[in-house]
C-alpha positions in Angstrom: 11.2 -16.4 -19.9 11.1 -13.2 -18.0 8.6 -12.6 -15.2 7.5 -9.1 -14.3 7.8 -8.2 -10.6 5.6 -5.8 -8.9 7.6 -2.6 -8.2 7.3 -0.9 -4.8 5.6 2.1 -6.6 3.1 -0.2 -8.5 -0.4 0.6 -7.3 -1.8 -2.9 -8.1 1.2 -4.5 -6.3 0.7 -2.4 -3.2 -3.1 -3.1 -3.2 -2.5 -6.9 -3.5 0.0 -6.8 -0.6 -2.4 -4.8 1.5 -5.2 -7.2 0.7 -3.0 -10.2 1.5 -2.2 -8.8 4.9 -5.8 -7.8 5.6 -7.1 -11.2 4.6 -4.6 -12.9 6.9 -5.7 -10.7 9.8 -9.5 -11.3 9.2 -11.5 -13.6 11.4 -12.9 -16.8 10.0 -16.5 -16.7 8.7 -17.6 -18.9 11.6 -16.4 -16.3 14.1 -17.4 -13.1 12.4 -20.7 -14.3 11.0 -21.8 -17.5 12.9 -25.2 -17.2 11.4 -23.8 -18.3 8.0 -23.3 -21.9 7.1 -21.9 -20.7 3.8 -21.9 -17.7 1.4 -22.0 -18.0 -2.3 -20.9 -14.9 -4.3 -21.7 -14.8 -8.0 -19.9 -12.1 -10.0 -20.7 -11.0 -13.6 -18.8 -8.2 -15.2 -19.7 -5.6 -17.8 -18.0 -2.6 -19.5 -17.7 -1.0 -22.9 -14.6 -2.9 -23.8 -14.2 -5.8 -26.2 -12.9 -8.2 -23.6 -15.0 -8.6 -20.5 -13.7 -10.8 -17.6 -15.4 -14.2 -17.2 -18.0 -14.7 -14.5 -16.7 -15.8 -11.1 -18.2 -17.9 -8.3 -16.8 -18.0 -4.8 -18.2 -20.1 -2.0 -17.1 -19.4 1.5 -17.5 -22.0 4.3 -17.0 -21.4 8.0 -13.2 -21.8 8.1 -12.7 -19.3 5.3 -11.6 -15.7 6.1 -14.5 -13.3 6.2 -12.9 -11.0 3.8 -15.0 -9.4 1.1 -12.7 -7.0 -0.8 -11.9 -8.3 -4.3 -9.4 -6.9 -6.8 -10.5 -5.8 -10.2 -9.9 -8.7 -12.6 -8.2 -6.4 -15.1 -4.4 -6.9 -14.5 -3.7 -3.3 -15.5 -6.1 -1.9 -12.9 -5.3 -0.9 -9.3 -9.0 -0.9 -8.2 -11.1 -3.2 -6.1 -14.7 -4.0 -5.2 -15.7 -3.8 -1.5 -18.6 -6.0 -0.7 -18.1 -5.8 3.1 -21.1 -3.4 3.6 -23.3 -5.6 1.5 -22.4 -8.7 3.6 -22.9 -6.8 6.8 -26.3 -5.7 5.7 -27.2 -9.3 4.7 -26.2 -10.5 8.1 -28.1 -8.0 10.1 -31.2 -7.9 7.9 -31.5 -11.7 8.1 -32.1 -11.8 4.3 -31.3 -14.9 2.3 -29.7 -13.1 -0.6 -28.8 -9.7 -2.0 -27.9 -8.5 -5.5 -26.6 -5.2 -6.9 -23.9 -3.5 -8.8 -20.6 -1.8 -7.9 -18.2 0.2 -10.2 -14.5 -0.5 -9.9 -12.8 2.1 -7.8 -9.5 2.1 -9.7 -7.6 3.3 -12.7 -6.2 1.4 -15.6 -2.7 1.4 -17.1 -0.6 4.4 -18.0 0.9 7.1 -15.8 -0.1 10.6 -15.0 -2.7 11.9 -17.5 -2.7 8.6 -19.4 -4.4 6.8 -16.6 -8.1 6.3 -17.1 -10.8 5.5 -14.6 -11.7 1.8 -14.9 -15.2 1.4 -16.3 -15.8 -2.2 -15.1 -19.1 -2.9 -13.4 -19.5 -5.8 -11.0 -23.0 -7.3 -10.9 -23.1 -9.4 -7.8 -25.5 -11.9 -6.3 -24.8 -13.1 -2.8 -26.7 -16.1 -1.4 -26.5 -16.9 2.3 -27.1 -20.4 3.7 -28.0 -19.9 7.4 -26.8 -22.1 10.2 
């Protein structure tokens, strides 16, 4: 069985490597947001395609990295969803939850003119349990 390796010019591979480095350099949740005992992030996806990614749930506890940039679940997309501003607002507004939508920032497969903007929409719900 052959495995495909990310090429140095591969946008998704570069994005994933950048995210890995950034996540490793990010402070833990307990340091960056000591007011949170945990954060629950619920993701639902929608687009015009036949196959929509499955819903996702992520729960962050105090030792977890306070990193809120998530790659598009489409493997042929180089985009991401940045929830950092949403979490920052949630922390400063002292709200218990927030919900909204974000559109993927990336492009899907192909090269040059064959690349199309990703149409995936993330519908998120973030619930903060306060310390």
